[in-house]
C-alpha positions as CSV (number, residue, x, y, z in Angstrom):
1,M,0.1,0.1,-0.2
2,K,1.3,3.4,-1.1
3,L,2.1,5.5,2.2
4,L,-0.4,8.6,2.4
5,H,2.4,11.0,3.5
6,S,6.5,11.8,2.1
7,P,9.3,12.1,5.2
8,A,11.6,13.8,2.1
9,R,8.4,16.0,1.5
10,I,7.7,17.5,4.8
11,A,11.5,17.8,5.4
12,A,11.8,19.5,2.7
13,A,8.7,22.1,3.2
14,L,10.3,22.3,7.1
15,R,11.0,25.7,7.6
16,T,12.4,25.5,11.2
17,A,16.0,24.2,11.9
18,V,16.0,21.3,14.2
19,P,19.0,19.9,14.9
20,G,19.1,15.9,14.9
21,L,15.2,15.6,14.2
22,T,14.6,12.5,11.8
23,I,11.0,12.0,10.2
24,D,9.4,9.0,10.0
25,A,6.3,7.5,8.0
26,V,4.5,4.2,8.6
27,A,1.1,2.9,6.5
28,E,-0.1,1.2,9.7
29,T,0.7,0.8,13.3
30,G,-1.3,0.5,16.7
31,S,-0.1,4.0,18.3
32,T,2.7,6.2,17.1
33,N,3.4,6.9,21.0
34,A,3.4,4.1,22.1
35,D,6.1,3.1,18.9
36,L,8.0,5.9,19.8
37,L,8.0,5.6,23.8
38,A,9.3,1.6,23.1
39,R,12.2,3.1,21.1
40,L,13.5,5.6,23.4
41,D,16.7,4.4,24.3
42,Q,17.5,4.1,21.1
43,L,16.7,7.4,19.7
44,H,19.7,10.5,19.6
45,G,17.1,13.0,19.3
46,P,13.3,14.1,17.9
47,V,11.8,11.9,15.9
48,F,8.6,13.0,14.5
49,L,6.4,9.8,13.1
50,V,3.1,9.9,11.0
51,A,1.0,7.1,10.1
52,D,-1.9,6.5,7.6
53,Q,-3.7,4.6,10.3
54,Q,-3.9,4.0,14.0
55,T,-5.3,0.8,14.7
56,A,-4.6,1.2,18.9
57,G,-5.0,5.3,19.1
58,R,-4.7,6.6,23.1
59,G,-6.4,9.7,24.2
60,R,-6.0,10.8,28.1
61,A,-7.4,8.5,31.0
62,G,-7.4,5.6,28.5
63,R,-9.8,6.6,25.9
64,T,-9.4,4.9,22.5
65,W,-9.0,7.6,19.8
66,H,-10.9,6.7,16.7
67,S,-9.2,7.2,13.2
68,E,-10.2,6.4,9.8
69,R,-7.3,6.4,6.9
70,G,-7.6,9.2,4.8
71,A,-9.4,10.8,7.2
72,S,-7.2,11.8,10.0
73,L,-4.1,13.0,10.5
74,T,-2.0,11.4,13.5
75,F,1.1,11.3,14.4
76,S,3.6,11.4,17.0
77,L,6.5,14.2,18.5
78,A,9.4,12.1,20.2
79,W,11.0,15.4,22.1
80,P,14.2,15.3,25.1
81,V,13.2,17.9,27.7
82,R,15.5,20.0,29.3
83,V,12.8,20.6,31.9
84,P,11.8,19.1,35.2
85,L,9.0,16.7,35.2
86,Q,7.0,18.6,37.0
87,A,7.3,22.1,34.7
88,L,5.5,19.9,32.1
89,V,2.0,20.6,33.9
90,G,1.1,23.3,31.2
91,L,2.4,21.7,28.1
92,P,-0.4,20.4,26.7
93,L,-2.0,23.5,26.8
94,A,0.8,25.1,24.7
95,I,0.5,22.4,22.2
96,G,-3.0,23.4,21.8
97,V,-1.9,27.3,21.4
98,A,0.2,25.8,18.5
99,L,-2.3,23.3,16.6
100,A,-4.4,26.0,16.7
101,D,-2.4,29.0,15.6
102,V,-1.4,26.6,12.4
103,L,-5.3,26.0,11.7
104,A,-5.7,29.7,12.1
105,G,-3.4,29.9,9.1
106,H,-5.2,27.2,6.8
107,G,-8.9,29.3,7.2
108,I,-9.6,27.4,10.8
109,A,-10.5,29.1,13.8
110,A,-10.0,26.4,16.7
111,Q,-11.3,26.6,20.4
112,L,-9.6,25.1,23.0
113,K,-11.0,22.8,25.3
114,W,-9.5,22.4,28.4
115,P,-7.4,20.5,28.9
116,N,-6.1,18.8,25.8
117,D,-8.8,19.3,23.0
118,L,-9.6,21.6,20.0
119,L,-12.7,22.1,19.2
120,A,-14.4,23.5,15.4
121,D,-18.1,24.6,16.0
122,G,-18.2,23.3,19.3
123,S,-17.2,19.6,17.9
124,K,-14.3,17.8,18.3
125,L,-11.8,18.4,15.3
126,A,-8.2,17.3,17.3
127,G,-7.2,15.5,20.9
128,I,-3.4,15.8,22.7
129,L,-2.0,13.1,24.5
130,I,1.1,14.0,25.9
131,E,3.3,10.8,27.6
132,T,6.5,10.7,29.3
133,A,9.3,8.4,30.0
134,V,13.0,8.3,31.2
135,D,15.7,7.1,29.3
136,R,17.9,4.9,30.8
137,Q,20.4,4.6,28.7
138,A,21.1,8.0,28.3
139,G,21.8,9.1,31.6
140,A,17.9,9.4,32.8
141,R,16.7,11.7,29.4
142,L,13.3,12.9,30.2
143,W,11.6,12.4,27.2
144,A,7.9,14.3,26.0
145,V,6.4,12.1,23.7
146,I,3.2,14.0,22.2
147,G,1.0,12.4,20.1
148,I,-1.8,14.4,18.2
149,G,-5.0,13.3,15.5
150,I,-6.5,16.1,13.5
151,N,-9.9,15.1,11.6
152,L,-9.4,15.6,8.3
153,S,-12.9,15.2,6.8
154,E,-15.9,14.5,7.7
155,N,-16.8,10.7,8.4
156,A,-20.4,9.4,9.6
157,A,-18.5,5.8,10.1
158,L,-15.9,7.8,12.7
159,A,-18.7,10.2,14.4
160,A,-20.5,7.1,15.3
161,R,-17.2,5.0,16.4
162,I,-16.9,7.6,18.8
163,G,-20.2,8.4,19.9
164,Q,-20.2,11.9,19.7
165,P,-20.1,15.1,16.9
166,V,-16.9,15.8,15.8
167,A,-15.5,18.5,13.2
168,A,-13.2,18.3,10.4
169,L,-10.7,20.4,8.5
170,A,-11.9,19.7,5.0
171,D,-12.5,17.1,1.9
172,A,-9.5,15.0,2.9
173,G,-8.7,15.4,-0.9
174,A,-8.2,18.9,-1.0
175,I,-5.4,19.0,1.5
176,D,-1.6,18.7,1.0
177,R,-1.1,16.8,4.1
178,D,2.9,16.9,3.8
179,L,2.7,20.8,4.1
180,L,0.5,20.8,6.7
181,L,2.4,18.3,8.5
182,A,5.5,20.3,8.1
183,D,3.4,23.6,9.5
184,L,2.5,21.4,12.3
185,L,6.0,20.5,13.0
186,G,7.6,23.4,12.5
187,H,5.4,25.0,15.0
188,L,5.6,22.2,17.6
189,C,9.1,22.3,17.3
190,L,9.4,26.0,18.1
191,T,7.0,26.1,20.7
192,L,8.6,23.0,22.7
193,Q,11.9,25.5,22.8
194,E,9.4,28.3,24.1
195,F,8.1,26.3,26.6
196,E,11.5,24.7,28.1
197,E,12.7,29.0,27.7
198,Y,9.8,30.8,29.4
199,G,7.3,27.9,30.8
200,F,3.6,27.9,30.1
201,A,3.6,31.3,31.5
202,V,3.8,33.4,27.8
203,F,1.4,31.0,26.0
204,A,-1.1,31.6,28.5
205,E,-2.6,34.5,27.5
206,R,-3.6,33.2,24.2
207,W,-4.9,30.2,25.1
208,N,-7.5,32.1,27.5
209,A,-8.3,34.2,24.2
210,L,-9.0,31.1,22.6
211,H,-10.9,28.9,25.7
212,T,-14.3,27.7,24.3
213,H,-16.0,27.5,28.0
214,R,-14.8,30.8,29.3
215,G,-17.5,32.4,31.5
216,Q,-19.7,29.1,31.1
217,P,-21.0,27.0,33.8
218,V,-18.7,24.0,33.4
219,S,-18.2,20.4,36.0
220,I,-15.5,18.4,36.7
221,I,-15.7,15.3,36.1
222,D,-13.1,12.2,37.5
223,R,-14.2,8.8,37.0
224,G,-17.6,9.4,36.3
225,Q,-18.4,11.8,39.3
226,T,-18.7,15.1,39.4
227,V,-16.3,16.9,41.6
228,C,-16.6,20.6,41.4
229,E,-19.1,23.1,39.3
230,G,-18.4,26.6,38.6
231,V,-17.8,29.2,35.9
232,A,-14.9,28.6,33.8
233,V,-13.0,32.0,33.9
234,G,-9.5,30.9,31.8
235,V,-6.3,29.1,33.1
236,D,-3.6,30.9,35.6
237,A,0.4,30.8,34.6
238,Q,0.8,26.7,35.2
239,G,-2.2,26.2,33.0
240,R,-4.3,25.2,36.0
241,L,-8.0,25.7,35.2
242,L,-9.5,28.6,37.4
243,L,-12.9,27.9,38.4
244,D,-15.7,30.4,40.5
245,T,-17.9,28.5,42.7
246,A,-20.2,28.7,45.4
247,Q,-17.3,28.9,47.9
248,G,-15.2,31.1,45.7
249,R,-12.2,30.8,43.3
250,R,-10.7,27.7,43.0
251,T,-7.9,25.9,40.7
252,V,-7.6,22.4,39.1
253,V,-4.7,20.1,37.8
254,A,-5.5,18.1,35.1
255,G,-4.8,14.4,35.8
256,D,-7.4,12.8,34.6
257,V,-10.1,15.0,35.0
258,S,-12.7,16.2,32.3
259,L,-14.7,19.0,31.6
260,R,-18.5,19.5,30.8
261,A,-19.9,21.9,29.9
262,V,-23.4,22.1,31.6
263,E,-27.0,22.5,30.1
264,A,-28.8,25.7,30.7
């Protein structure tokens, strides 16, 4: 089966200099995140892996990320981070800002849902899953593996499997996948470099400007149970969600909790 993506074209279109970057593509795999995590002890620099089809894609809290060949972009970036693990709390939000910036350049006005989703017109457009691991073969170097799935075209079968409305960029056939991936990869690398240097604080204002639930009543769900409700204000400089509750302002750390809008 012919690959839908060309590492050579992606590399040629990349406008960001990233020393040691490797770009790979596969026709099918279980999970690009799992593949990169399994290879960490063999990596010497950042690796970008895109798959035409994922058969066991994952989201947060063990959820399944559903995708269809040709209707989705599914890829991961393994990045050796230069900050301690506790400093990565706001990284999914910073990545969300980077994705929204790229999509805006392609005519898509995406909104951000705390902590790791992108929406378009209220429906899910993209998701982010960041996993960390330590490479014991290279002086306990910490890696972040950033997995991203983006819906390229509307697909009724995919929406049925997900069980919720999905949004898409456009007709998948009208998109130059390699040029879009080069744009995404370049912004991801710049975002990671900026995050390592300055932390999430420099992204907070941009994230809040794109916050889809700002000023709206929401619930925080943990393992199926509502743990608190309030009006979503935005995020702070660490990426924690700020909620105005009946008991006052509360901060919520992502972890495995989920946010849901409260129906009026």
